[in-house]
N, C-alpha and C positions, 0 to 999 in steps of 0.2 A: 660165063661165069652166073649168069643169072639163072641157068635151066636147074640147079637144082632147087630154087624154089620155088614152093607152091604157092597156087592160085590161093589168095586169102578166102575163096569163097569155097565152099565143099561143094559136092557133087548137088544136092538139094538146092543149091541157089542163097543157103542161109549166111549170112555174113557171121563171120567167126573175130572175138573178139579178144587181141592178145593182150588185155589189159592195159593199165595206165604208160605203162611203158612203152608201149606200141600206140599210143594216142586212142585208145580205147578208154570209154567212163568206168565210172567203180560199179560193181554187183551193188543193186539196192540190198539193203541188211532186213530183215525181219525184224517187227518189234519185239521187244523183251517181254517175258512171260512175267505178268504182274505188275505191269504199268498204271500209269494213272488212274484212267478210267475204273480199273479193278480196285484202287486204294477207295476211290472216291464212294466206290458202292458198299467198300467195307467202313468205311467212316460213316456214311448213312445209316446204315444197318445198327450200328452201334449207339447213333445218336439216339434213333429208334426206340432201342432197347432200354436206354436210360430212359428216356420218357416215360414208357410205360410202367418201370418200376417206380418212377417219382411217382405216376399217377396212385397207383396201389397203395404208397406209402402214404398220400394227403386223403386219399379214403380212408386209411386206417385209423389214421390222428383225429379225423372228423368225426366217425363212427364212435372211436374214445372218449372225444368231446362231448360228444352227446350224450352219450352213456352217464356222465358226471353231471350233467345239467342234469336229466331224468330223475339221476338219484336226489340231486339237490331240491328241485321242484316236491320230490314227493317227502323228503324232510320237513321242508316249509309248510306241506299241507299238514302233518302232524303237528307241528307247533301252533299253527292257526286253528286247528280243530282243539285242541288243547286249551286252547285261551278263550274259546268260545265256551267249551263246557265250565272252566273255572269262572267265569264271566256269568254262570245262570243260564246259558243259551245253549242245551243240549240238543236241542229239535234243529238247530242249522247244522246244514252239511257244507264242507268245503272241498273247493276242488282248485289246482293251481295249475294256470294253462300261462305260460311266457311271463312268468311272476307276477301274474294277476290273479286276484283271490276272486273266487266267484263263489256265490253264498245261495244256496239253494236250501228248500224248507218253508216251513210257518212259525209265524211268531203271533202274539197276541195284539201287540198294538203297533202302532207307527214308530213309536216311540223304543220299542224294542229292534226294530228292525234297523233303525238309526245308529243304536248303540251297538249293533252287530258289525255296521261299518266301519264305526271306532274303532273296535279292537280288532278289526283286521288291518287295519290302516298303522296301527300302534306296533305291528310285530314291524322286526327288520327284515329287509330283501324286499319288502312288499311294495312293487310300482305302482299298484291300481286297485281297485276294488269293483266287484261287479256283481251287486248287491239284487239278487233274483228272489229274494224273500217274499213270501206271500202273506197278506195280512187280513184276516177276516172280514166281513162288511160288518160295519155298527147296526146292533138289532136297534131297531125305533121301538119304541115305545109307543102304543096306541093312545096313553092317557100320560099326556106330557106335564099335566097341573102335579105340584108339590104335593106330598100327602100334607095331609093337618093332621095332627096328634088329636085325636078324643078324649079330649079333658074335660073334667068338671068347671065349670064356668067360672069358680075363684081361682082355680090353676090357670086355666086359659090368661085370665085378667094380670094376674102373677107374671104369665110368659110375656106378654106384652109390655108390662111396667119396665121388666127387666131388660126389655128391648129398647125402649123409651129412654129411660135413664143411659143406657148405655151410648144411644148417640148423643143425648145431652152432657155427657161426662169427657166427650171426644176434646172438646175446649170449652169448660163451663162457659156461660154466657153472662157476662160480667160487663159493668157499669162505670163512666166517669164519676167522681166523687159528688154527690149534689146535687146529680141529675140523673137524665134517662138517656144520655148518648151511650150508644152500644160501642161499645171497642170493634175496632178492626179486628181482632182475631178470635170475635166471637161469631164472623159471618159464616165460615165454614160450618159450624155446629145449626146454625140455621137453616142451611141446605139439607142438613142430613134429617133435620127433624120433618122438613117440609116432604123428605124422601118417606119417611116412616109414615107419614100421614098418607100420601099417595097410595103406597104400599095395604094400607089397613083403611080404606075407605069408610065402616062401620064405625072405626073406634072416635072418642069424643075426647077430649085431652082438657085436664084445666092448667092455666099458665099461673104459676104464682111467684110474687115477685117479692125480694128480700133486701132489706136496708143493712149496713151497719149502724152504731149506736149516736154515731155525732147527730149534733141537733136535737131538736123535740120529739118525743116518741109520737104525737098525733102527726106532725109532719111526715116522718118517716113512715106513719101506714098510709096517708096518703100518695108521698114517693113509691113507695111499692107497687100501690096501685098504677101508677102512671107507666113504669117500668113495665109491667105487666101486658098492659096495654099495646106498648111499643112492640114488645116481640110478637103480640098479635098481629099487629099489622104489617110487620114483616113477614109473618109466615102466609099472610092470607096473601099478599103481592107476589108470592112464591106458588098460588096456586089452592092453597087451602079453604074446605068451604067456613065460613066465618058461622055458621050457627053451630060447628063441633069444637070451637073454641071458645071457653071460656076463661075468664080472670079475675086474680086475686092477690089482695096485697098482704100481708105479713109484718111488713114494716122489719125492725128491729127484734120483733117476737122468738125468734127462731133461729139464731146464729149457729154457724157451724165452726166459728174460730173465734180466738179471742179479738176483743177490740180494743186494744192496746197499742199493736202495731199495723205499719201501712199494710204489709201482707195480711194479717188475718182480718182487717177490715176490707180488704180488696178480695177475698172469699164470700166475706157475709155478703156481699153486694152481688144477688145473685139472680137468677131463675132457675126454678124448677119445674118440671112435666108431670102432672099425675094423670095417670088414664083412669077414665069416670066408667066405674060398671053400667049397664044399662039397668035405667030405673033408679038411678043414684045422681046426686047432683056436686060431690064433691065437696072439698074444707067450707067451710063457714070462714068469714072474716071477721075478728077478734075486736072486743070494743076497745074504744080509744082510752079508757080507765083500764084494762085490761094491761092494754101496752105500755101503756105510763106505769104500772105497778111493775109489769116486768123490768121495763128500762130503768126503774130506779130513778125518773128524774122528775120534778115537781113540773105540774100544770103552768103553761104560760099560755095569756090570749094570745102574743105577737109571736111570731116566728122568728128563729136566731138571727137574720139578717134580712136586708130588703132584698137581695138579689133574686130575680125570677129563676125558675127552674126552666130550662127550654123541655121543649114539647117535641122537637123536631130530631128526627135519624137522621142522618147521611146516609143517602141511597149507595147501593151496593152493601 
């Protein structure tokens, strides 16, 4: 019965499989088209394409933002330039880089250069200022000595007198009632007079003392002289040459205010300064009889009181 069955091996000696029904294995199947690897390659290509598109989008946006920033800085340049012209600085050239204003050109003085910086800083959106303005070097004069006006002698003396009177009027030199004690507020004026004498070393000055009308006219005449001497001592202590200073007392003969109030009497107790022109000696002392006549008081042999008049002046 078995004779009809063929040998499972063919003539070439190769094994013939009859399939799983006869104990043979399954035939290997070929992978389907469009498998996982091919799908992965397609996704990688898609991702790469998206990245390229995103790159160009970012570049386009950045380019547009840069154009906007440049336009804004150009606008700021115009604003700052207009501000310079309005501030009277037309020679200043303006450039803006990264919101920093750069100033070029030339101005006449360091003050104008500083003013240009303030004008730029005052504008909105300005972060910083780089001031590169040039300032010309100051011209050095060969003769630094001040020019002295060529005035006639009389006018020159008047000019000196005006300057001396202005210094003395800064705070009039005054005294306590009945003595030669200089008030503390008079000290700065003494310094000014000493400075005037130092700046005009050829000028001679007469120091004239005055009193109020309290007391006897003759005693006031002597007191005014003592007060003038006290001022002279203070000026010499500040460096003035003694031979350039003379003193004179006019007592109560030349009041500048009333002798009825405390304020008026205080103004009358004063010192005046007179420039003595070359070849002259200044004012002369009035006689006691003239002082009594002007004062309108009778002559008395004894002073009003026995209180001694102080002759010292506090230091400083």
